[in-house]
C-alpha positions in Angstrom: 0.1 0.1 0.2 2.6 2.3 0.9 4.2 1.8 -2.5 1.2 2.6 -4.1 0.7 5.3 -2.5 4.3 6.6 -3.1 3.7 6.1 -7.1 0.6 8.0 -6.5 1.6 11.2 -5.0 4.6 11.0 -7.2 2.4 11.4 -11.1 -0.1 13.9 -9.2 2.0 15.6 -6.6 -0.4 17.3 -4.4 -1.8 20.7 -7.2 -3.0 18.9 -10.3 -4.5 20.5 -12.9 -8.4 19.4 -13.3 -9.0 17.0 -15.7 -13.1 17.4 -16.2 -14.5 20.5 -18.2 -15.8 23.5 -15.8 -19.3 22.7 -16.8 -18.7 19.0 -15.3 -17.1 20.4 -11.8 -19.9 22.6 -11.2 -23.2 21.0 -12.2 -22.0 17.0 -10.6 -20.3 19.0 -7.5 -17.3 16.7 -8.5 -13.5 17.2 -7.6 -11.3 14.1 -8.6 -8.9 13.7 -11.2 -8.5 10.1 -12.6 -5.4 8.4 -13.8 -5.5 5.1 -15.6 -2.1 3.6 -14.8 -2.2 0.7 -16.3 -3.6 1.8 -19.5 -0.1 3.9 -19.2 2.1 0.5 -18.6 2.1 1.0 -14.9 2.1 -2.7 -14.7 2.4 -2.2 -10.6 -1.0 -1.9 -10.4 -1.8 -5.1 -11.0 -0.5 -7.0 -8.8 -3.8 -6.5 -6.7 -6.1 -7.1 -9.0 -4.5 -10.1 -9.9 -4.3 -12.1 -6.5 -6.4 -15.0 -6.8 -8.1 -13.6 -3.3 -9.1 -10.6 -5.2 -10.2 -12.9 -8.3 -12.2 -15.3 -5.8 -13.6 -12.5 -3.9 -14.9 -10.9 -7.5 -16.1 -14.1 -8.8 -18.5 -14.4 -5.8 -19.8 -11.6 -6.2 -20.4 -11.6 -9.9 -20.3 -15.0 -10.5 -18.5 -16.6 -13.5 -17.5 -15.0 -17.2 -16.6 -11.7 -15.1 -14.5 -9.5 -16.6 -12.1 -6.3 -15.5 -12.6 -3.4 -17.1 -9.7 -0.6 -16.2 -8.1 0.5 -12.7 -8.4 3.9 -12.4 -7.1 6.1 -9.6 -9.2 8.8 -8.0 -7.3 12.2 -6.4 -8.9 14.8 -4.6 -6.6 18.1 -3.4 -7.1 19.6 -0.4 -10.0 22.0 0.0 -11.9 20.8 -2.7 -15.6 18.9 -2.6 -14.9 15.1 -2.9 -18.3 14.2 -5.1 -21.6 14.3 -4.9 -24.2 12.0 -4.4 -24.3 9.6 -8.1 -24.7 5.8 -9.6 -22.1 4.9 -11.8 -24.2 3.9 -14.3 -27.9 3.9 -15.1 -29.9 1.5 -13.2 -32.9 0.9 -15.9 -31.7 -3.1 -15.9 -30.6 -4.1 -13.2 -28.4 -6.9 -14.7 -26.3 -4.6 -16.6 -23.9 -2.6 -14.0 -20.2 -2.5 -12.6 -18.7 -3.2 -9.7 -16.7 -1.1 -7.6 -13.9 -2.7 -6.2 -12.0 0.2 -4.0 -8.3 -0.1 -2.5 -7.5 2.7 0.3 -3.9 2.8 -0.3 -3.9 5.7 2.8 -5.9 6.2 5.9 -9.0 7.8 5.5 -10.1 9.9 8.7 -12.4 12.3 9.9 -9.6 14.8 10.3 -8.4 14.3 6.8 -12.0 13.7 5.5 -13.8 12.2 2.1 -15.3 9.6 3.7 -17.1 7.5 1.8 -20.8 7.6 1.9 -23.3 4.8 0.9 -27.2 4.3 0.7 -27.8 0.7 1.5 -29.7 -1.1 -0.4 -29.7 1.6 -3.1 -28.8 -0.9 -5.7 -32.1 -1.8 -6.0 -34.0 1.5 -5.3 -33.7 2.5 -9.1 -32.8 6.2 -10.2 -31.4 8.3 -7.4 -34.1 10.8 -6.6 -33.6 14.6 -7.8 -32.6 16.9 -5.7 -28.9 18.5 -4.0 -26.0 17.2 -5.0 -24.4 16.8 -1.4 -27.2 17.1 1.2 -27.8 13.9 4.0 -30.2 11.8 3.6 -31.9 9.6 6.2 -30.0 6.5 6.3 -26.4 7.1 4.9 -24.0 5.1 5.9 -20.5 6.9 6.6 -17.4 4.7 5.5 -14.0 5.6 7.0 -11.4 2.9 5.1 -7.9 2.1 6.3 -4.9 1.8 4.4 -5.4 -1.8 2.7 -9.1 -2.0 3.2 -11.1 -2.7 0.2 -14.6 -1.8 -0.6 -16.8 -4.0 -3.0 -19.4 -1.2 -4.1 -22.6 -2.3 -6.5 -22.3 0.5 -9.8 -26.2 1.5 -8.6 -25.2 2.3 -5.3 -26.5 5.8 -4.6 -23.2 7.1 -2.8 -20.8 9.8 -2.5 -17.6 11.6 -0.9 -17.0 13.7 1.3 -14.9 17.2 1.0 -11.7 17.0 1.9 -9.7 18.8 4.7 -6.5 17.4 4.6 -3.6 17.5 2.4 -4.9 15.0 -0.5 -7.3 11.7 -0.7 -7.0 8.6 -3.2 -9.0 5.6 -3.9 -7.8 3.1 -6.5 -11.0 1.4 -8.0 -10.2 -1.8 -10.0 -14.1 -1.8 -12.1 -15.5 -4.9 -13.0 -18.3 -6.4 -14.9 -20.3 -9.4 -15.0 -20.7 -11.5 -18.0 -22.4 -9.8 -20.7 -22.5 -6.1 -19.9 -21.1 -3.6 -22.2 -17.2 -2.8 -21.9 -19.1 1.3 -21.7 -21.6 0.3 -19.0 -19.8 3.4 -16.5 -20.3 5.7 -20.0 -22.9 7.8 -18.2 -23.3 8.5 -14.4 -26.7 9.2 -13.1 -26.3 12.6 -10.6 -29.2 13.9 -8.9 -29.3 16.9 -11.1 -28.1 15.6 -14.2 -27.5 12.4 -16.7 -23.6 12.7 -18.0 -21.6 11.1 -20.9 -18.2 10.7 -20.2 -17.0 10.0 -23.5 -18.6 13.0 -25.1 -18.5 15.4 -22.1 -21.8 16.1 -22.2 -24.7 16.7 -20.0 -27.5 14.4 -21.9 -30.4 14.5 -19.1 -31.7 18.1 -16.6 -32.9 16.5 -13.2 -35.0 18.9 -11.5 
């Protein structure tokens, strides 16, 4: 974990530039910078994904024929908003979803901020209701992972990340999908005020 965390900090520094458009950052109330290390040939990140235990846990959740999508490191700067409530993919087809396999390379603490908030059971509740991007919801659960923790999160689950008070906050997401799931399943994300398509960098639906 320490080695991967050092690699992440070497890549980003503490004040990296934004990669998403201003429109996305403003409307999504999401201030996270992605990096896809394996696509750039940084194979060290594959060591976790290819461990027998990691693969066995994934198969127990997704069943035979699952496949990995990509490894995405998510970096948040000090003083930023984190991530607003969202679903990683549209929930209309309950059989079409991604699985987030979130690995934490440093402790998330209340002092640091950046805790993950989830709404239990929401992966079976359809589209997240329209509303304020960051408001608390009755029944939400706050996760404060330690270094070395893995969180498995269904892509239809309503979830968000709190603002960052410490120097930085990172997590590494090894996304995977069940058999017969399109590889672009995460291209459209559902927020409380919009649906957004990442491949074309556009808002495809306004939600009031």
